[in-house]
N, C-alpha and C positions, 0 to 999 in steps of 0.2 A: 410657515414661513416661507418666502420665496426661494426658489432653487438658485443655487450657484452654478453657474456654468462659465467651465471655463474656455476662452477662444485663443488656438494660435495663430500668428498673421493676424493680429486684433487690429493694425494699422495700415493693412492692404485693402482691395477693393472688396472681396468676398468678405473676410474676415469681421470690417471694419461694418460692411451694412449688416452683417450679420449680430455684432455688439449693439449697437444702435437701435434696431428692432424689438430684442432682447431686454435691453435698458427700458423702451418705454411700455415693455410688457409686464414690467416690475421684477424683471430676473436678475439676480446680484450677478455681476459679470467680473470675471476675473480676465483682463486682459494681458494676452503676452505679445512681445514684440521683440525684435533684435534691438532697436533704439529707443533708448528714452526720451528724447526729444521729441519723440511722435505723440505722445498720448495726451496731449492737452485738451482735446476735444473729447475724449473719453472720459478721462479724469472730472472734466468739468461736469460729464452727463450720468457721473456717479460710479464709473467702474473703478475697481482695485486693478493698479497697474504692477506690471512685473518684467523687465526688460534681462533676455536672458537667451541662450542659443539654444535650437533644439536638439543639439548634438550632446548638450550638456543632462546627462541625465540625472544627478542630483539637483539639477534646477527644478526640472520636470517632476522626479518625484514631489519634492515641496512644494510647488505649485500647484500640481494636482490635488495636493489633499485637499479635503473637506467640500471640494466638489462635487457635484451630484452628476454632472454628465463634462463632456470635456469634446468640443468640436477641435479637429486637428486639421489645419491648413497646411500640408509640407510643400515647403517650396522645390522645385526640381534641382538635383543638384549635378 
């Protein structure tokens, strides 16, 4: 079975590029971003999408479950 990789910042330049590459390689991608309206292209390519804030610990715990790896792109605060 393909690995499940969770990517934060998945609609930004770096995260989106990584997500798209992984999807073409057959990985299952869980995409995290703040705005659910930016997920259309990733969702169309097969990503599972989750909208939420990186400051929300419970959101991250739930989203990271059943992930084989996490790419964490942390925006500057």
